[in-house]
ZATOR-907158 format. One line per field, with one value per residue (C-alpha): residue in one letter; x, y negated, z. Coordinates in steps of 0.2 Angstrom, whole numbers, padded with zeros to 4 digits. Layout:
fipa <- [a  ...] .
east <- [X  ...] .
north <- [Y  ...] .
up <- [Z  ...] .
This chain:
fipa <- [x  x  x  x  x  x  x  x  x  x  x  x  x  x  x  x  x  x  x  x  x  x  x  x  x  x  x  x  x  x  x  x  x  x  x  x  x  x  x  x  x  x  x  x  x  x  x  x  x  x  x  x  x  x  x  x  x  x  x  x  x  x  x  x  x  x  x  x  x  x  x  x  x  x  x  x  x  x  x  x  x  x  x  x  x  x  x  x  x  x  x  x  x  x  x  x  x  x  x  x  x  x  x  x  x  x  x  x  x  x  x  x  x  x  x  x  x  x  x  x  x  x  x  x  x  x  x  x  x  x  x  x  x  x  x  x  x  x  x  x  x  x  x  x  x  x  x  x  x  x  x  x  x  x  x  x  x  x  x  x  x  x  x  x  x  x  x  x  x  x  x  x  x  x  x  x  x  x  x  x  x  x  x  x  x  x  x  x  x  x  x  x  x  x  x  x  x  x  x  x  x  x  x  x  x  x  x  x  x  x  x  x  x  x  x  x  x  x  x  x  x  x  x  x  x  x  x  x  x  x  x  x  x  x  x  x  x  x  x  x  x  x  x  x  x  x  x  x  x  x  x  x  x  x  x  x  x  x  x  x  x  x  x  x  x  x  x  x  x  x  x  x  x  x  x  x  x  x  x  x  x  x  x  x  x  x  x  x  x  x  x  x  x  x  x  x  x  x  x  x  x  x  x  x  x  x  x  x  x  x  x  x  x  x  x  x  x  x  x  x  x  x  x  x  x  x  x  x  x  x  x  x  x  x  x  x  x  x  x  x  x  x  x  x  x  x  x  x  x  x  x  x  x  x  x  x  x  x  x  x  x  x  x  x  x  x  x  x  x  x  x  x  x  x  x  x  x  x  x  x  x  x  x  x  x  x  x  x  x  x  x  x  x  x  x  x  x  x  x  x  x  x  x  x  x  x  x  x  x  x  x  x  x  x  x  x  x  x  x  x  x  x  x  x  x  x  x  x  x  x  x  x  x  x  x  x  x  x  x  x  x  x  x  x  x  x  x  x  x  x  x  x  x  x  x  x  x  x  x  x  x  x  x  x  x  x  x  x  x  x  x  x  x  x  x  x  x  x  x  x  x  x  x  x  x  x  x  x  x  x  x  x  x  x  x  x  x  x  x  x  x  x  x  x  x  x  x  x  x  x  x  x  x  x  x  x  x  x  x  x  x  x  x  x  x  x  x  x  x  x  x  x  x  x  x  x  x  x  x  x  x  x  x  x  x  x  x  x  x  x  x  x  x  x  x  x  x  x  x  x  x  x  x  x  x  x  x  x  x  x  x  x  x  x  x  x  x  x  x  x  x  x  x  x  x  x  x  x  x  x  x  x  x  x  x  x  x  x  x  x  x  x  x  x  x  x  x  x  x  x  x  x  x  x  x  x  x  x  x  x  x  x  x  x  x  x  x  x  x  x  x  x  x  x  x  x  x  x  x  x  x  x  x  x  x  x  x  x  x  x  x  x  x  x  x  x  x  x  x  x  x  x  x  x  x  x  x  x  x  x  x  x  x  x  x  x  x  x  x  x  x  x  x  x  x  x  x  x  x  x  x  x  x  x  x  x  x  x  x  x  x  x  x  x  x  x  x  x  x  x  x  x  x  x  x  x  x  x  x  x  x  x  x  x  x  x  x  x  x  x  x  x  x  x  x  x  x  x  x  x  x  x  x  x  x  x  x  x  x  x  x  x  x  x  x  x  x  x  x  x  x  x  x  x  x  x  x  x  x] .
east <- [0000  0006  0012  0001  0007  -0004  0005  0001  -0018  -0024  -0012  -0017  -0035  -0040  -0026  -0022  -0041  -0041  -0025  -0030  -0048  -0043  -0047  -0033  -0018  -0013  -0011  0009  0008  -0002  0010  0025  0016  0015  0001  -0015  -0018  -0034  -0038  -0045  -0064  -0077  -0082  -0066  -0060  -0077  -0072  -0087  -0088  -0079  -0063  -0049  -0039  -0055  -0055  -0064  -0071  -0063  -0058  -0066  -0077  -0080  -0070  -0051  -0052  -0040  -0035  -0028  -0023  -0013  0006  0013  0033  0047  0037  0043  0028  0008  -0001  -0017  -0030  -0045  -0061  -0078  -0090  -0100  -0084  -0078  -0095  -0094  -0080  -0062  -0066  -0071  -0056  -0047  -0055  -0054  -0036  -0034  -0046  -0037  -0053  -0044  -0043  -0027  -0014  0003  0015  0019  0035  0035  0033  0018  0003  -0010  -0012  -0022  -0031  -0036  -0048  -0060  -0077  -0091  -0105  -0096  -0095  -0077  -0070  -0052  -0042  -0024  -0011  0007  0021  0035  0054  0055  0048  0052  0036  0035  0031  0032  0020  0021  0024  0012  -0002  -0019  -0029  -0039  -0056  -0062  -0078  -0093  -0102  -0113  -0094  -0094  -0077  -0068  -0073  -0068  -0081  -0081  -0093  -0087  -0099  -0111  -0106  -0110  -0125  -0118  -0124  -0134  -0123  -0125  -0140  -0147  -0160  -0169  -0180  -0165  -0157  -0156  -0147  -0129  -0130  -0135  -0139  -0128  -0135  -0122  -0128  -0116  -0126  -0128  -0144  -0151  -0143  -0148  -0166  -0178  -0161  -0161  -0151  -0142  -0136  -0132  -0120  -0111  -0111  -0101  -0090  -0086  -0086  -0077  -0086  -0080  -0082  -0099  -0107  -0104  -0099  -0081  -0078  -0068  -0070  -0084  -0081  -0092  -0089  -0099  -0109  -0103  -0119  -0112  -0093  -0089  -0102  -0094  -0092  -0081  -0065  -0067  -0080  -0070  -0061  -0068  -0060  -0076  -0075  -0084  -0095  -0101  -0105  -0113  -0123  -0129  -0125  -0113  -0121  -0110  -0110  -0101  -0113  -0119  -0140  -0147  -0132  -0130  -0118  -0111  -0107  -0098  -0090  -0075  -0065  -0046  -0041  -0048  -0036  -0046  -0054  -0071  -0072  -0068  -0085  -0102  -0117  -0115  -0129  -0132  -0143  -0147  -0145  -0160  -0165  -0183  -0188  -0190  -0204  -0208  -0195  -0205  -0195  -0198  -0199  -0181  -0172  -0156  -0141  -0129  -0113  -0098  -0093  -0104  -0095  -0078  -0074  -0076  -0085  -0097  -0101  -0103  -0114  -0125  -0124  -0131  -0144  -0150  -0152  -0164  -0173  -0177  -0186  -0198  -0199  -0193  -0183  -0170  -0172  -0160  -0146  -0157  -0162  -0144  -0137  -0151  -0144  -0126  -0134  -0134  -0144  -0159  -0167  -0174  -0193  -0191  -0205  -0201  -0216  -0216  -0226  -0243  -0246  -0224  -0215  -0198  -0188  -0173  -0158  -0147  -0154  -0158  -0152  -0164  -0155  -0163  -0182  -0190  -0207  -0211  -0228  -0235  -0240  -0257  -0263  -0259  -0269  -0284  -0284  -0283  -0265  -0254  -0233  -0228  -0210  -0201  -0190  -0177  -0184  -0182  -0167  -0159  -0142  -0144  -0159  -0159  -0170  -0161  -0172  -0169  -0176  -0177  -0164  -0169  -0155  -0137  -0122  -0108  -0093  -0075  -0078  -0096  -0109  -0127  -0143  -0151  -0164  -0178  -0191  -0200  -0203  -0219  -0224  -0242  -0252  -0238  -0239  -0224  -0219  -0206  -0211  -0199  -0199  -0201  -0211  -0210  -0222  -0210  -0196  -0203  -0208  -0189  -0189  -0178  -0175  -0188  -0184  -0179  -0187  -0193  -0201  -0190  -0177  -0161  -0143  -0140  -0128  -0138  -0136  -0150  -0164  -0178  -0191  -0203  -0217  -0219  -0233  -0238  -0256  -0264  -0252  -0252  -0237  -0236  -0224  -0214  -0210  -0201  -0207  -0214  -0205  -0192  -0181  -0166  -0148  -0144  -0147  -0165  -0178  -0191  -0206  -0215  -0230  -0235  -0248  -0253  -0269  -0279  -0266  -0268  -0256  -0256  -0247  -0236  -0229  -0229  -0210  -0210  -0222  -0229  -0233  -0212  -0204  -0205  -0219  -0228  -0220  -0204  -0198  -0182  -0184  -0166  -0165  -0177  -0178  -0185  -0204  -0211  -0229  -0229  -0243  -0245  -0262  -0266  -0282  -0292  -0280  -0285  -0273  -0279  -0270  -0253  -0247  -0234  -0232  -0242  -0243  -0237  -0223  -0213  -0207  -0189  -0188  -0194  -0192  -0196  -0191  -0196  -0214  -0231  -0238  -0253  -0259  -0274  -0280  -0296  -0308  -0296  -0301  -0292  -0297  -0289  -0277  -0264  -0272  -0253  -0252  -0258  -0251  -0258  -0263  -0254  -0241  -0233  -0225  -0222  -0232  -0226  -0238  -0250  -0252  -0269  -0275  -0290  -0296  -0313  -0321  -0312  -0319  -0312  -0315  -0310  -0316  -0311  -0318  -0326  -0313  -0299  -0288  -0281  -0283  -0295  -0288  -0286  -0276  -0281  -0267  -0254  -0253  -0243  -0244  -0241  -0224  -0218  -0215  -0202  -0214  -0216  -0234  -0241  -0244  -0259  -0267  -0284  -0291  -0304  -0312  -0329  -0337  -0326  -0336  -0334  -0342  -0352  -0341  -0328  -0332  -0325  -0337  -0347  -0332  -0320  -0305  -0298  -0284  -0281  -0297  -0297  -0309  -0296  -0293  -0275  -0261  -0272  -0282  -0296  -0284  -0277  -0294  -0298  -0282  -0285  -0271  -0282  -0298  -0309  -0320  -0333  -0330  -0316  -0328  -0329  -0346  -0353  -0363  -0376  -0369  -0356  -0341  -0348  -0364  -0355  -0342  -0342  -0327  -0317  -0311  -0294  -0292  -0283  -0289  -0273  -0272  -0258  -0253  -0237  -0245  -0236  -0250  -0260  -0259  -0258  -0269  -0265  -0276  -0291  -0303  -0307  -0294  -0283  -0291  -0289  -0277  -0287  -0302  -0316  -0317  -0331  -0348  -0363  -0376  -0391  -0404  -0393  -0378  -0386  -0394  -0380  -0372  -0355  -0362  -0372  -0358  -0346  -0336  -0319  -0309  -0318  -0313  -0324  -0341  -0349  -0347  -0337  -0335] .
north <- [0001  -0018  -0027  -0040  -0053  -0065  -0081  -0099  -0105  -0086  -0087  -0103  -0104  -0084  -0076  -0092  -0092  -0073  -0076  -0087  -0080  -0073  -0085  -0077  -0080  -0099  -0106  -0105  -0089  -0082  -0091  -0081  -0065  -0058  -0062  -0051  -0040  -0034  -0017  -0022  -0021  -0031  -0038  -0050  -0048  -0050  -0041  -0029  -0010  -0005  -0014  -0001  -0005  -0006  0005  0020  0040  0048  0066  0079  0083  0063  0069  0060  0042  0030  0014  0000  -0016  -0034  -0033  -0044  -0051  -0046  -0037  -0020  -0010  -0007  0004  0014  0020  0030  0035  0040  0026  0030  0030  0013  0004  -0008  -0017  -0020  -0011  0003  0006  0003  0016  0029  0027  0029  0045  0054  0052  0043  0055  0045  0034  0032  0020  0017  0007  -0012  -0005  0005  -0003  0012  0027  0044  0053  0070  0082  0074  0080  0078  0065  0057  0039  0032  0016  0011  -0003  -0010  -0022  -0029  -0023  -0035  -0033  -0042  -0026  -0007  -0004  0011  0004  -0016  -0022  -0039  -0049  -0038  -0046  -0044  -0028  -0028  -0018  -0021  -0030  -0021  -0020  -0037  -0047  -0040  -0047  -0039  -0019  -0006  0008  0024  0038  0052  0060  0074  0092  0103  0116  0128  0145  0150  0163  0161  0158  0164  0174  0163  0178  0186  0170  0171  0159  0166  0177  0173  0184  0178  0186  0188  0185  0190  0198  0184  0191  0188  0172  0163  0170  0154  0143  0133  0140  0124  0127  0146  0142  0130  0145  0153  0139  0134  0151  0168  0183  0201  0216  0220  0202  0198  0181  0182  0175  0184  0173  0168  0152  0148  0130  0119  0105  0088  0086  0096  0097  0106  0121  0137  0150  0167  0165  0179  0169  0153  0162  0178  0191  0198  0218  0229  0236  0218  0217  0233  0230  0212  0202  0198  0197  0182  0182  0169  0155  0141  0139  0124  0122  0117  0128  0125  0141  0143  0156  0152  0161  0160  0163  0144  0131  0117  0117  0108  0118  0135  0133  0140  0133  0125  0131  0125  0133  0131  0142  0146  0137  0136  0117  0114  0105  0088  0074  0060  0044  0033  0016  0007  -0010  -0003  -0012  0001  0007  0003  0023  0025  0015  0018  0001  -0016  -0023  -0010  -0013  -0031  -0030  -0018  -0030  -0043  -0031  -0028  -0046  -0046  -0032  -0039  -0053  -0040  -0031  -0016  -0001  0004  0023  0022  0028  0045  0048  0048  0058  0071  0076  0083  0090  0108  0110  0102  0113  0105  0102  0093  0082  0066  0056  0037  0029  0021  0003  0001  -0007  0002  -0002  0002  -0009  0003  0013  0030  0046  0059  0077  0086  0088  0079  0075  0056  0053  0044  0053  0062  0057  0039  0041  0048  0032  0020  0015  0017  0015  0001  0005  -0012  -0007  -0019  -0037  -0045  -0057  -0065  -0068  -0085  -0085  -0066  -0056  -0039  -0025  -0007  0010  0027  0038  0053  0066  0057  0053  0069  0069  0075  0093  0094  0098  0108  0100  0096  0105  0101  0109  0094  0075  0071  0054  0052  0038  0025  0005  0002  -0017  -0028  -0044  -0056  -0049  -0062  -0060  -0068  -0083  -0087  -0086  -0100  -0110  -0110  -0100  -0087  -0073  -0060  -0044  -0029  -0015  0001  0014  0026  0024  0034  0032  0032  0045  0054  0073  0084  0086  0099  0096  0109  0098  0079  0071  0053  0052  0039  0028  0007  -0001  -0019  -0031  -0016  -0030  -0018  -0003  0012  0029  0028  0043  0039  0047  0060  0075  0086  0082  0095  0091  0108  0100  0082  0074  0054  0055  0040  0028  0009  -0001  -0021  -0035  -0025  -0028  -0046  -0042  -0053  -0064  -0048  -0031  -0032  -0021  0000  0009  0017  0034  0031  0046  0044  0057  0059  0078  0089  0102  0089  0091  0079  0084  0104  0100  0081  0073  0056  0056  0045  0031  0012  0002  -0017  -0031  -0023  -0027  -0014  -0008  0009  0025  0039  0036  0047  0041  0046  0064  0074  0093  0096  0113  0110  0119  0111  0095  0097  0081  0076  0057  0057  0048  0033  0014  0002  -0016  -0028  -0012  -0025  -0042  -0048  -0037  -0022  -0009  0006  0021  0034  0028  0045  0055  0071  0081  0098  0113  0120  0104  0097  0081  0082  0064  0060  0051  0035  0017  0004  -0016  -0033  -0047  -0065  -0079  -0094  -0107  -0093  -0096  -0076  -0064  -0050  -0037  -0020  -0004  0014  0025  0023  0043  0046  0064  0081  0090  0098  0118  0128  0132  0114  0115  0102  0108  0109  0102  0102  0085  0086  0069  0067  0053  0039  0023  0002  -0012  -0023  -0038  -0045  -0031  -0030  -0024  -0017  -0006  -0010  -0007  -0023  -0012  0006  0014  0034  0035  0027  0037  0030  0033  0039  0054  0053  0054  0072  0077  0070  0080  0096  0093  0094  0102  0090  0096  0081  0063  0050  0036  0026  0023  0006  0005  -0010  -0017  -0030  -0030  -0043  -0031  -0015  -0021  -0035  -0046  -0038  -0054  -0059  -0071  -0085  -0095  -0094  -0112  -0105  -0088  -0090  -0096  -0089  -0080  -0075  -0057  -0058  -0047  -0044  -0031  -0022  -0019  -0033  -0038  -0049  -0066  -0079  -0069  -0053  -0043  -0032  -0018  -0009  -0005  -0014  -0003  -0010  -0001  -0006  0003  0018  0020  0018  0032  0026  0031  0045  0054  0048  0038  0031  0032  0039  0026  0014  0023  0023  0004  -0004  0005] .
up <- [0001  -0004  0011  0016  0029  0040  0036  0042  0038  0044  0061  0064  0062  0067  0076  0088  0092  0097  0106  0117  0122  0138  0153  0163  0152  0150  0131  0133  0139  0125  0111  0118  0111  0095  0083  0083  0068  0061  0053  0036  0034  0024  0041  0042  0024  0014  -0002  -0002  0004  -0010  -0007  -0010  0007  0016  0032  0028  0030  0014  0009  -0001  0014  0022  0037  0033  0042  0033  0042  0035  0044  0040  0041  0055  0051  0061  0073  0083  0076  0079  0093  0087  0097  0093  0105  0103  0100  0116  0127  0122  0117  0131  0126  0133  0150  0143  0131  0148  0157  0143  0142  0161  0161  0145  0135  0120  0104  0098  0106  0093  0089  0071  0063  0057  0040  0043  0036  0034  0044  0039  0052  0044  0047  0059  0068  0056  0059  0072  0077  0082  0084  0084  0092  0086  0093  0088  0097  0100  0099  0117  0126  0126  0122  0133  0149  0145  0133  0140  0123  0112  0105  0112  0106  0090  0092  0110  0103  0109  0093  0094  0090  0072  0069  0083  0083  0070  0070  0057  0056  0046  0034  0039  0037  0023  0024  0037  0040  0057  0063  0082  0093  0110  0114  0127  0133  0141  0150  0169  0180  0177  0161  0143  0128  0112  0096  0083  0064  0049  0035  0021  0016  0033  0038  0022  0022  0018  0012  -0003  -0019  -0018  0001  -0003  -0015  -0003  0010  -0002  -0006  0010  0022  0021  0017  0018  0005  0015  0011  0030  0036  0044  0061  0075  0090  0102  0111  0127  0135  0148  0140  0144  0153  0166  0165  0180  0178  0178  0165  0166  0160  0147  0138  0134  0121  0119  0103  0096  0094  0080  0095  0098  0080  0079  0093  0087  0102  0118  0136  0144  0163  0176  0171  0183  0184  0177  0166  0148  0137  0121  0111  0093  0084  0073  0058  0062  0045  0042  0050  0051  0068  0062  0046  0055  0064  0061  0068  0086  0099  0114  0129  0146  0161  0171  0187  0195  0199  0217  0225  0219  0224  0233  0226  0243  0239  0246  0243  0247  0240  0228  0237  0231  0232  0217  0204  0194  0193  0204  0189  0187  0206  0205  0190  0201  0213  0204  0196  0213  0218  0200  0208  0224  0217  0208  0224  0213  0219  0204  0198  0182  0192  0200  0185  0176  0190  0189  0171  0177  0196  0194  0211  0203  0188  0172  0175  0191  0195  0205  0213  0213  0227  0221  0223  0224  0209  0202  0189  0177  0170  0159  0144  0151  0141  0142  0137  0152  0156  0170  0174  0182  0189  0202  0217  0215  0232  0227  0211  0219  0230  0215  0219  0203  0202  0191  0181  0174  0158  0161  0157  0175  0170  0155  0147  0140  0130  0128  0138  0145  0142  0143  0134  0137  0124  0116  0117  0118  0108  0106  0115  0108  0101  0103  0093  0091  0098  0113  0119  0132  0139  0143  0145  0154  0160  0171  0180  0177  0172  0161  0159  0153  0161  0153  0136  0122  0106  0087  0095  0108  0097  0086  0099  0105  0120  0116  0104  0102  0112  0103  0115  0115  0127  0118  0107  0100  0096  0077  0080  0093  0093  0086  0098  0100  0115  0118  0127  0127  0138  0141  0149  0158  0158  0152  0142  0141  0132  0122  0107  0093  0096  0106  0100  0089  0081  0068  0064  0052  0064  0065  0078  0083  0094  0097  0106  0109  0118  0120  0130  0140  0138  0137  0126  0125  0125  0113  0096  0086  0083  0068  0058  0047  0053  0059  0072  0070  0069  0085  0080  0070  0062  0054  0039  0038  0040  0031  0046  0057  0063  0078  0072  0074  0086  0090  0098  0101  0111  0121  0119  0118  0108  0110  0099  0096  0078  0074  0055  0058  0070  0062  0049  0037  0022  0018  0015  0002  0003  0022  0029  0046  0044  0043  0052  0064  0068  0079  0080  0091  0103  0103  0102  0091  0093  0082  0076  0067  0060  0054  0039  0033  0047  0041  0054  0042  0032  0025  0010  0004  0017  0021  0014  0026  0035  0045  0048  0062  0064  0072  0085  0084  0086  0077  0080  0072  0085  0088  0097  0086  0080  0081  0067  0067  0051  0052  0043  0046  0036  0035  0027  0013  0009  -0008  -0011  -0003  -0005  -0022  -0018  -0026  -0041  -0045  -0038  -0025  -0007  0000  0016  0026  0031  0047  0046  0056  0066  0064  0067  0068  0074  0063  0062  0049  0037  0019  0006  0019  0029  0042  0031  0022  0016  0010  0017  0020  0005  -0009  -0024  -0025  -0013  0001  0009  -0005  -0019  -0011  -0011  -0030  -0037  -0027  -0014  -0001  0006  0016  0030  0034  0028  0026  0027  0043  0046  0054  0068  0068  0084  0086  0098  0109  0112  0115  0128  0141  0134  0120  0111  0113  0127  0118  0103  0089  0080  0069  0065  0074  0092  0107  0116  0102  0105  0125  0135  0153  0157  0148  0162  0169  0181  0170  0174  0160  0151  0151  0143  0146  0136  0146  0139  0142  0149  0140  0128  0113  0117  0127  0110  0098  0089  0097  0115  0111  0101  0112  0100  0106  0121  0135  0149  0144  0140  0158  0163  0175  0192] .
């Protein structure tokens, strides 16, 4: 590579600023150090992504990393470090901690004439971070680095010009050769199943993937995949968990292969283990492995743990650094203002605590407030709920998802996170038996929406209930339940999946919840859909058994509820979606936010959509738009023989009130009956069997006749009013900022089809108690 030097203008305008940025050093001291270099990337060079000397992942499989940097004249050399993104994402202190704890993947020094470095054969689908500093001839560069430049690469991700992140390519199609028979798992043993035969392993696999199997993996004369070693290690979830030394690197025998399994022992209860088989003939570590499998040893959940509401300050012993401790003390003072007990540390510790089994139930005290400040990783299933005795007495716990203080004008919010980011050498999936929430009021009190931003109050808050890391591991969740909860001030989205790895939810139940004062992330139907499926992996399936029942969605402008538009060739099986007995009031009046926005629906899927109530309403003189969109459904998945997949549509008894209709119906855009890009078109072309009717029937009753006070409490003068979507409660307890959705108990209501057929959320049916 042609040597690049940083000369006077760049040095004075860029590097001197960076060199003097630390508060603990004087300007004069900084001048006695080497100039800071930078890795070459589009963030600081602006030559476009295809510039030849940009740092990048390259090589035949996209997992070689090539670093380039600017040269500094008359220096002693360069020190380069590499780390995993999750270990150093918080900036300089995290880099320092990783170095002290031996977590750096690379720490090397090269000479002054070396201006690029190739790091070969890195782990696939992994997000790495890199740092570099310039070494001085005044130092020995062994123990003394006092004249070295400041590090480039210690930015925390929001400082775009001061960090370098490179993600390696996804691995090519990989045979599924090892797994665990869960029926044989105990607290201390597992049965590891061994697959080798090509025909068995590749059953149901596409011809393209079979070709990759033959190209990339060794087969013997009997058409068996070749591997000799079994490797079992505790997951980074629980790094101290035990495993019999024998299984850490076990040479498989012919007897093992003939039997088809190996029973491993010496495990610890409630622990996750990472299991691989390896071909010793392949010298590159990441290419020698087949699929990586993760499994949890058994353990019986104990009795529910009552989280007694206490406002005790955190202990210094809990934290690795003084800075982390001081941050926690500051957050504790914030929590005291809300009379809130912090619980994110408790739930984080649960993950690695082998004395607590997956499925542990935590009871929160009704009438008390709890809070979280840090994003909460969920990779070990738990149940969080208000103590049932308190619920029976009419008391509910509140959980604040951050939103209690600001940095400048930015609200500090948090999200729960599906799964987690992989650690070095880790692959496979996060398997959870359950993640369940009952009888809790969730809120983010200071969250700001688009209207707040337009008014100059601060930046729109980008928060969710549950988000996912872009490089998160694959997630398989057996049961996901959200029941009888309320959600306020989730601005950017509700549940978001993302990243290249598969996500599987076996059973989902979202029932009897209330959603209000959510959304409004941008001027239109902005933010993310309620259920944002990433669609990046064909083996994903969020909708195997997905039930949304009895919920109330009040004036929360998100783009759509169900959203899958990126994948054309699903391999994860059919979708079974139920959307019933929900009440939708002003679903999304900012833009055409459909309930369903889905493409290439898998063959054999079923939609059950019935007994839903849709309402459009506002006060006289309110300037907001009154629009409602139904669905954007393009087609079913194309099958291998070229024919279209077939789905079943069970639609019946969906109703609306009689105001703000368009051509005699509630949908102003994309009605379900439409014969283009909708459910109606699937029926017309023979791709769907319809049981019932796609029509939403209009009942001759207005929202004000049906409910006590359903109108948005704030009259909008423009379409960017701060409070136009605000509602503090839906049950008449919100005062001037609340609404009341309970049905009137008069003859018109009691004789209506809406009442007689039990349409909409049951909560509002029998009047205010």
